[in-house]
C-alpha positions in Angstrom: 43.3 -218.3 -10.8 42.4 -215.2 -8.8 38.7 -216.0 -8.6 36.0 -217.2 -6.3 33.3 -219.8 -6.4 29.9 -219.9 -4.7 26.3 -221.0 -4.8 22.9 -219.2 -4.3 20.0 -221.4 -3.5 16.3 -221.0 -2.6 13.9 -223.8 -1.8 11.4 -224.4 -4.6 13.1 -221.7 -6.7 16.4 -223.3 -7.8 20.1 -222.9 -7.4 22.8 -220.9 -9.2 26.4 -222.1 -9.1 29.0 -219.5 -10.2 32.7 -218.9 -10.3 35.0 -216.1 -11.4 38.5 -216.4 -12.8 41.3 -214.3 -14.2 42.0 -215.5 -17.8 44.5 -214.5 -20.3 43.3 -213.1 -23.7 43.7 -215.7 -26.4 45.3 -214.9 -29.7 42.7 -214.8 -32.5 44.7 -213.3 -35.2 44.9 -214.8 -38.7 48.2 -213.1 -39.4 49.9 -214.8 -36.4 48.5 -218.2 -37.5 49.7 -217.6 -41.1 53.2 -216.6 -39.9 53.7 -219.8 -38.0 52.7 -221.9 -41.0 55.8 -223.5 -42.7 58.3 -222.7 -39.9 60.8 -225.5 -39.3 61.1 -227.0 -35.8 63.7 -229.5 -34.4 62.1 -231.5 -31.6 64.3 -233.7 -29.3 62.8 -236.0 -26.6 63.9 -239.5 -25.7 60.4 -240.5 -24.6 58.1 -241.3 -27.5 54.9 -240.8 -25.4 55.9 -237.2 -24.8 57.6 -236.5 -28.2 54.9 -237.7 -30.5 51.9 -235.7 -29.0 54.1 -232.6 -29.1 55.0 -233.2 -32.7 51.3 -233.4 -33.6 50.6 -230.2 -31.8 53.4 -228.4 -33.7 52.1 -229.8 -37.0 48.6 -228.6 -36.2 50.0 -225.1 -36.0 51.5 -225.6 -39.5 55.1 -226.2 -38.5 57.3 -228.7 -40.3 58.8 -230.9 -37.6 61.9 -233.2 -37.5 61.8 -235.1 -34.3 64.5 -237.3 -32.7 64.8 -239.5 -29.6 68.6 -239.3 -29.7 70.3 -235.9 -28.9 73.4 -236.9 -30.8 71.4 -237.7 -34.0 69.5 -234.4 -33.6 72.7 -232.4 -33.4 74.1 -234.2 -36.5 70.9 -233.3 -38.4 70.9 -229.7 -37.3 74.5 -229.2 -38.5 73.7 -230.9 -41.8 70.6 -228.9 -42.5 72.4 -225.7 -41.7 75.2 -226.6 -44.1 72.6 -227.2 -46.8 71.0 -223.8 -46.2 67.9 -225.3 -44.6 68.4 -224.2 -41.0 65.7 -224.7 -38.4 63.6 -221.8 -37.1 63.2 -223.1 -33.5 64.5 -225.9 -31.3 62.4 -227.7 -28.7 64.6 -229.7 -26.3 63.4 -231.9 -23.5 65.0 -231.2 -20.1 65.8 -234.7 -18.9 67.3 -236.9 -21.6 70.1 -239.4 -21.7 73.0 -239.4 -22.3 72.8 -235.6 -22.8 70.0 -233.5 -21.2 68.4 -230.4 -22.8 71.0 -227.8 -21.6 73.9 -230.0 -22.5 72.4 -230.6 -26.0 71.9 -226.9 -26.5 75.6 -226.3 -25.5 76.8 -228.7 -28.1 74.6 -227.2 -30.7 75.9 -223.7 -29.8 79.5 -224.9 -30.2 78.8 -226.2 -33.7 76.4 -223.6 -35.0 77.7 -220.5 -33.3 75.8 -217.3 -34.1 73.5 -219.2 -36.4 72.0 -221.1 -33.5 68.2 -220.8 -33.7 66.1 -219.8 -30.6 65.6 -222.8 -28.3 62.8 -223.7 -25.9 63.3 -226.0 -23.0 60.4 -228.5 -22.4 60.3 -229.4 -18.8 58.1 -230.9 -16.1 59.6 -228.4 -13.6 57.6 -225.2 -13.7 59.0 -223.2 -10.8 60.8 -219.9 -10.8 64.2 -221.4 -10.3 63.7 -223.7 -13.3 62.8 -220.8 -15.5 65.9 -218.9 -14.4 68.1 -221.9 -15.0 66.7 -222.2 -18.5 67.5 -218.6 -19.2 71.0 -219.0 -17.8 71.5 -222.0 -20.1 70.6 -219.9 -23.2 67.0 -221.0 -23.7 64.6 -218.3 -24.9 61.9 -219.7 -22.6 60.6 -222.8 -20.7 57.5 -224.7 -21.9 56.0 -226.7 -18.9 54.7 -230.2 -19.2 52.0 -231.3 -19.8 52.1 -229.1 -22.8 48.8 -227.3 -23.6 48.1 -226.0 -27.1 47.5 -222.5 -25.8 50.9 -222.3 -24.0 52.7 -223.8 -27.0 51.0 -221.4 -29.4 51.8 -218.4 -27.2 55.5 -219.2 -26.7 56.0 -220.0 -30.4 54.3 -216.7 -31.4 56.7 -214.9 -29.1 59.8 -216.7 -30.2 59.1 -216.8 -34.0 57.1 -213.7 -34.6 58.7 -211.2 -32.2 56.2 -208.3 -32.5 53.2 -210.7 -32.5 49.9 -209.3 -31.2 50.1 -212.0 -28.6 53.0 -211.7 -26.2 54.5 -215.0 -25.2 54.9 -215.6 -21.5 58.4 -214.6 -20.3 60.5 -217.3 -18.6 60.7 -215.2 -15.5 57.1 -214.0 -15.7 55.1 -213.4 -12.6 52.4 -215.9 -11.6 48.8 -215.0 -12.3 48.0 -214.3 -8.6 51.1 -212.1 -8.2 50.1 -210.2 -11.3 46.6 -209.7 -9.9 47.9 -208.5 -6.6 50.2 -205.9 -8.2 47.5 -204.7 -10.6 44.5 -204.5 -8.3 45.8 -204.4 -4.7 49.0 -202.4 -4.8 49.2 -200.4 -1.6 46.6 -202.5 0.2 47.3 -202.6 4.0 48.0 -206.0 5.5 48.5 -206.7 9.2 50.9 -209.6 9.8 50.7 -211.3 13.2 53.7 -213.6 13.6 56.1 -214.1 16.6 58.9 -215.9 14.7 61.5 -213.4 13.3 62.3 -215.9 10.5 58.7 -216.2 9.4 58.2 -212.5 9.9 61.0 -211.8 7.4 59.8 -214.3 4.9 56.2 -213.1 4.9 57.1 -209.4 5.0 59.4 -209.8 1.9 56.8 -211.8 0.0 54.0 -209.3 0.7 56.1 -206.2 0.0 57.2 -207.8 -3.3 53.7 -207.4 -4.6 53.4 -203.8 -3.5 51.4 -204.4 -0.3 51.9 -202.2 2.7 52.7 -204.4 5.7 52.6 -203.8 9.5 54.0 -206.5 11.7 53.1 -207.5 15.3 54.6 -210.2 17.4 51.6 -211.6 19.4 47.9 -212.1 19.4 47.0 -209.2 21.7 48.9 -206.8 19.6 47.1 -208.1 16.5 43.7 -207.5 18.2 44.7 -204.0 19.2 46.0 -203.0 15.8 43.1 -204.6 13.9 40.5 -202.9 16.0 42.2 -199.5 15.9 43.7 -199.4 12.4 42.4 -199.5 8.9 43.5 -202.8 7.4 42.4 -204.7 4.3 43.4 -208.1 5.5 45.0 -209.8 8.6 47.5 -212.6 8.1 47.5 -214.4 11.5 49.8 -217.1 12.9 48.0 -219.6 15.1 50.7 -220.4 17.7 51.6 -217.1 19.4 52.4 -216.0 23.0 49.9 -214.3 25.3 46.9 -214.6 22.9 47.0 -217.3 20.2 45.7 -216.6 16.7 42.4 -218.4 17.2 41.5 -216.3 20.3 42.8 -213.2 18.5 40.4 -213.8 15.6 37.5 -214.3 18.0 38.2 -211.0 19.7 38.5 -209.2 16.4 35.1 -210.5 15.3 33.6 -209.7 18.7 35.0 -206.1 18.3 32.8 -205.5 15.3 35.2 -206.3 12.5 33.0 -208.9 10.9 34.0 -208.0 7.3 37.8 -207.9 7.8 39.4 -210.9 6.0 41.5 -213.0 8.4 43.8 -215.6 6.9 45.5 -218.1 9.2 49.0 -219.4 8.9 48.9 -222.9 10.2 51.3 -225.8 10.6 48.8 -228.0 8.7 46.4 -227.1 5.9 44.1 -230.0 6.7 42.1 -231.7 9.5 41.5 -230.0 12.8 43.7 -227.0 12.2 41.6 -226.0 9.2 38.3 -226.4 11.0 39.5 -224.6 14.1 40.4 -221.6 12.0 36.9 -221.5 10.4 35.2 -222.0 13.8 37.2 -219.0 15.2 35.8 -216.8 12.4 38.8 -216.9 10.0 38.1 -216.8 6.3 41.0 -219.1 5.0 44.4 -220.5 5.8 47.8 -221.1 4.3 50.2 -223.8 5.5 53.6 -223.2 6.8 56.3 -223.1 5.6 54.6 -220.6 3.4 54.4 -221.4 -0.3 54.6 -218.0 -2.2 52.2 -219.1 -5.0 49.6 -220.3 -2.5 50.0 -217.2 -0.4 49.5 -214.9 -3.4 46.5 -216.9 -4.6 44.9 -216.7 -1.1 45.5 -213.0 -0.8 44.1 -212.3 -4.2 41.0 -214.2 -3.3 40.3 -212.3 -0.1 41.6 -208.7 -0.5 38.7 -206.5 -1.2 38.7 -204.8 -4.6 38.1 -201.4 -3.0 41.0 -201.8 -0.6 42.4 -198.8 1.2 45.4 -197.3 -0.5 48.5 -195.7 1.0 50.4 -192.8 -0.5 53.8 -194.5 -0.6 53.6 -198.2 -1.6 56.3 -200.6 -0.6 58.9 -201.2 -3.1 59.5 -204.7 -4.4 62.9 -206.2 -3.5 65.3 -206.7 -6.4 66.3 -210.3 -7.2 70.0 -211.1 -7.1 71.4 -212.4 -10.4 71.3 -216.1 -11.1 75.1 -216.8 -10.7 75.0 -215.6 -7.0 71.9 -217.8 -6.5 73.7 -220.9 -7.9 76.8 -220.2 -5.8 74.7 -220.0 -2.6 73.0 -223.2 -3.5 76.4 -224.9 -4.1 77.5 -223.7 -0.6 74.4 -225.0 1.1 74.4 -228.3 -0.8 77.4 -229.4 1.3 75.4 -229.3 4.5 74.0 -232.7 5.5 70.2 -232.9 5.1 69.8 -229.3 4.2 66.8 -228.9 1.8 68.2 -226.2 -0.5 65.3 -226.4 -3.0 62.8 -225.8 -0.2 64.9 -222.9 1.1 65.0 -221.2 -2.2 61.4 -221.8 -2.9 60.3 -220.3 0.4 62.5 -217.3 -0.3 60.7 -216.7 -3.6 63.9 -217.5 -5.6 65.9 -214.7 -4.0 69.3 -215.7 -2.6 69.6 -212.3 -1.0 66.5 -213.0 1.1 67.6 -216.5 1.9 71.0 -215.3 3.1 69.2 -212.8 5.4 66.9 -215.5 6.7 69.9 -217.7 7.6 71.5 -214.8 9.5 68.2 -214.2 11.3 68.0 -217.9 12.1 71.5 -217.9 13.7 70.8 -214.6 15.7 67.4 -215.8 16.9 68.2 -219.4 17.8 72.0 -219.6 18.1 72.2 -219.2 21.9 72.4 -222.7 23.2 72.2 -221.6 26.8 68.4 -220.8 26.5 66.2 -223.5 28.0 64.0 -225.2 25.5 60.5 -224.5 26.7 57.6 -226.0 24.7 56.9 -222.6 23.1 60.5 -222.1 22.2 60.8 -225.6 20.8 57.7 -225.1 18.6 59.1 -221.8 17.3 62.5 -223.4 16.6 61.0 -226.3 14.8 58.9 -224.0 12.5 62.0 -221.8 11.8 64.0 -225.0 10.9 61.3 -225.9 8.4 61.4 -222.5 6.9 65.1 -222.4 6.3 65.3 -226.1 5.2 67.1 -227.5 8.2 65.3 -230.8 8.1 67.8 -232.7 10.3 67.5 -230.2 13.1 63.7 -230.0 12.7 63.5 -233.8 13.1 65.6 -233.7 16.2 
């Protein structure tokens, strides 16, 4: 949530436990509440334990709710109500239903209601960027993640039903809170990325530049030490396994060189156990596991980048996401490769098929030469790169 937690304690005096967090401003507007009252909602979910609590939440906001566990029956009711001049104001369709899921149900409703189709919200347990994009492509106005909170439900209803409501409903492709925080408070902050794998370099560089951070890249620990001690950086993102000088030793040398306040975040193969403790013992502040998860990376950066970070004159531009159809075509192509984890690939690439395609090309260029002897260091690098691009069968081998 973009915050920190800590404790101050003195013997015989007492202790203070504190935390900070980035919170959204809640709607507290009588006009918005009054406007929701009396609106008609059609709710479809084949699981009673999920449908009934959501119906109660909708009724608490003053909506009149017709709920169904059968998509076919719901479609029949929607058509009948429209013919009688009592159309619904909003549809809430569960993602995974039988025999027709949420997108299929919406397609059938669109075929029958045409331009009179009311705005539809997809209710789903999947809350990642790709799921939001798929919901938009299917014609939904937004995605409501499960478990459904009253705040999220109110906000998306306000956005869908009120349009110019004082509270803006979250967009289906909205940035995560940590990414928003990075863009707002740390745009132009200087980050030194120390990573020897060209695949991981490209992934990390793209994810960092997407939030407006200025990134310098080095390929080994000694270069990281030299740059950190001679340059003005706001944070160092340090791989652990690197040639010449590994990340742990590089961190020790940076601390010994007088940079005690410079945040150093490790990139490790494991986020638990000895790896984590070794990083802390070497003077690092935190760690993120590889393959890098964008949300965790952004949350960690937001936690450790100083608020008075150095700014550069020309911030890095965020890469443009390729339209969804190209993304789906790429996924279909990759799905035919045995034991290729396409979902992991797209997640690591931040939902960008353009970046994923470049990573695959980098992978072939960097590791396609089968005449190179597989030294332990080369094997470690290859295995990490396989994990990044989703080549699970090759990684296992």
